[in-house]
C-alpha positions in Angstrom: -172.6 -217.1 -92.7 -170.9 -218.3 -95.9 -168.5 -221.2 -95.7 -165.0 -220.7 -97.1 -164.3 -222.6 -100.3 -161.2 -224.1 -98.8 -161.7 -225.1 -95.1 -158.0 -224.8 -94.1 -157.4 -221.5 -95.8 -158.1 -219.3 -92.6 -155.5 -221.2 -90.6 -152.9 -220.9 -93.3 -153.5 -217.2 -93.6 -153.2 -216.9 -89.8 -149.8 -218.7 -89.9 -148.6 -216.6 -92.8 -149.6 -213.4 -91.0 -147.8 -214.5 -87.8 -144.6 -215.4 -89.7 -144.8 -212.2 -91.7 -145.3 -210.1 -88.7 -142.5 -211.7 -86.9 -140.2 -211.2 -89.9 -141.2 -207.6 -90.1 -141.1 -206.5 -86.4 -138.3 -208.6 -85.0 -135.5 -206.8 -86.9 -137.0 -203.5 -86.0 -137.2 -204.4 -82.4 -133.6 -205.6 -82.5 -132.5 -202.3 -84.1 -134.3 -200.3 -81.4 -132.6 -202.4 -78.7 -129.2 -201.9 -80.2 -129.7 -198.1 -80.5 -130.9 -197.9 -76.9 -128.0 -199.9 -75.5 -125.6 -197.6 -77.5 -127.2 -194.5 -76.1 -127.0 -196.0 -72.6 -123.3 -196.8 -73.0 -122.6 -193.4 -74.4 -124.2 -191.8 -71.3 -126.8 -190.0 -73.3 -129.7 -191.8 -71.4 -129.7 -192.0 -67.7 -131.0 -195.2 -66.2 -132.6 -195.3 -62.8 -130.4 -197.1 -60.2 -131.3 -200.8 -59.6 -133.1 -201.3 -56.4 -131.2 -204.4 -55.5 -127.7 -202.8 -56.0 -126.1 -201.7 -52.8 -123.5 -198.9 -53.1 -121.0 -200.6 -50.9 -121.4 -204.0 -52.6 -118.0 -203.7 -54.2 -116.3 -203.0 -50.9 -118.1 -205.8 -49.2 -117.0 -208.2 -52.0 -113.4 -207.1 -51.7 -113.4 -207.5 -48.0 -114.9 -211.0 -48.3 -112.2 -211.9 -50.9 -109.5 -210.7 -48.5 -111.0 -212.8 -45.7 -111.2 -215.8 -47.9 -107.6 -215.4 -49.1 -106.4 -215.2 -45.4 -108.4 -218.3 -44.5 -106.9 -220.1 -47.5 -103.4 -219.1 -46.5 -104.0 -220.3 -42.9 -105.4 -223.6 -44.1 -102.5 -224.1 -46.5 -100.1 -223.5 -43.5 -102.0 -226.1 -41.5 -101.9 -228.6 -44.4 -98.1 -228.1 -44.7 -97.6 -228.6 -40.9 -99.8 -231.8 -41.0 -97.9 -233.1 -44.0 -94.6 -232.5 -42.2 -96.0 -234.4 -39.2 -97.1 -237.3 -41.4 -93.7 -237.4 -43.0 -92.0 -237.6 -39.6 -94.3 -240.5 -38.7 -93.5 -242.3 -41.9 -89.7 -242.0 -41.3 -89.8 -243.5 -37.9 -89.2 -247.2 -38.1 -88.9 -248.6 -34.6 -91.5 -248.7 -31.8 -90.2 -245.7 -30.0 -90.2 -243.5 -33.2 -94.0 -242.9 -33.4 -94.1 -242.0 -29.7 -91.3 -239.6 -30.1 -92.9 -238.0 -33.2 -96.2 -237.5 -31.3 -94.2 -236.0 -28.4 -92.4 -233.6 -30.8 -95.7 -232.6 -32.3 -97.2 -232.0 -28.9 -94.3 -229.8 -27.8 -94.3 -227.9 -31.1 -98.0 -227.0 -30.8 -98.2 -226.4 -27.1 
């Protein structure tokens, strides 16, 4: 087997071939991808349904969102009621005041 005249020449040629191939095929692949996506969006190509997509997933998400909003509203009402209770406690100055505020809060809840 003959030795190459320049020992590093095969590796340089391999690198140049790799870069050249990438420069040639990458734009072509990108063009094919863009054409395919355009065909899919236009409805000319039918894609099989995704196996992980459930048909009622949108309804489930909407129901979960409604439930979360209702919970948030209930928590906000509780926060306001607790803030009002704390404000009543802050306003009471004498010794009997906190006991009266606690009694009022107990009658309001019960």
